N, C-alpha and C positions, 0 to 999 in steps of 0.2 A: 529592460526592468528584470529579464533572469541571468543565472549564473548558468553558464560553461559546471557540466556536472564534473569535467577532467579538471576542475581546479578545485574540487571539493577535496580529493585526496583518495588514497588507494582504496578504498573498499567500498567507491562511488564512481570509479568509472568507465566513460561507455566503451563498449568494445568498438576495437576499431572503427568498423565498418561503418559504424554506425553515421549517417548521414543528416537524420533528424534529432536536432535538438528541443526539448519540452523546457520552455523558461518556468522556473521555481524559485519564490522567496526565499534566499538562503535561510530566514527562519525558520521554514514549510520544510527543509531537507530529510531530517530527521522522519517525520511522520511520511513523508511519499516513500522513503529507504526501506522505512518497515513495511508499508501499505504493499511495497514489490516484492518483499521478502515473504508474503503474509501467502501470495497467489496461490501455492497450494492448502492453505486453512480454511476455507470456506465451509460453514454447513449445509448440506444440502437437504432440502426438504424433498417425499417420493410423493408425487400428486397421482397417483393411478394414471392410469391413459394419457394421463397432461404430461408421464414426464416427472422431472425432476427438475429443481429450481433449486438455486442459492438461496440460503436464506440468512446470513451476516456471518462476520468471520469468525472464529476460533478464537472469542478472545483471555483462554486459559494456556492459549500458546504464548501469549505475548513475553511473558517470565525468563523463556526460552530464546525465542527469538531477538529478542531485541538486545540482550548483550555478546551475542554471536555478529551479529552486524557492526554493534558500537554505539550501538541508542544503551544512553544511561536507565538503565530498571533502576526503580521507579518510575513510569514516565511523567514526563514534567506534563500539564493538565495540558498544556497548547497543544503539547504533541499528541495527545491524546486526542482534543478535539480534530486536531488536520485526518489523523489517520478514521474517524468517523465521517468527517467528511466524505471525504473519499468513498469511502463501504458507500455511505449512502447514493453518491452520484453514479457507484458503480452496476447500485441493485437501480436504480432508476434505469439506468440504458437496458440492461437488462429487462426488465422490465416490460417498457415499453417494445422490444424485438418477440414477446412474447405474443 
């Protein structure tokens, strides 16, 4: 049910030493690629002695990042929905670790 990312074109090829493939539906590729490209674009909240934690993606970076990786801007509604789903799951997993 997944798709080999190496068959998606040059912008989304895996490094030659990658051994684990993640199955991704073809219609979710743009959302996933965008999510991965935003890895350094998280809002952080300071929580005093508890440290800091991620509070969500910086959506203001989308108009810059999306075209750089070949994702159409403005985003199609399903791409934004996929991005928000991935963001929510990441936040849920990080929250569970605290």
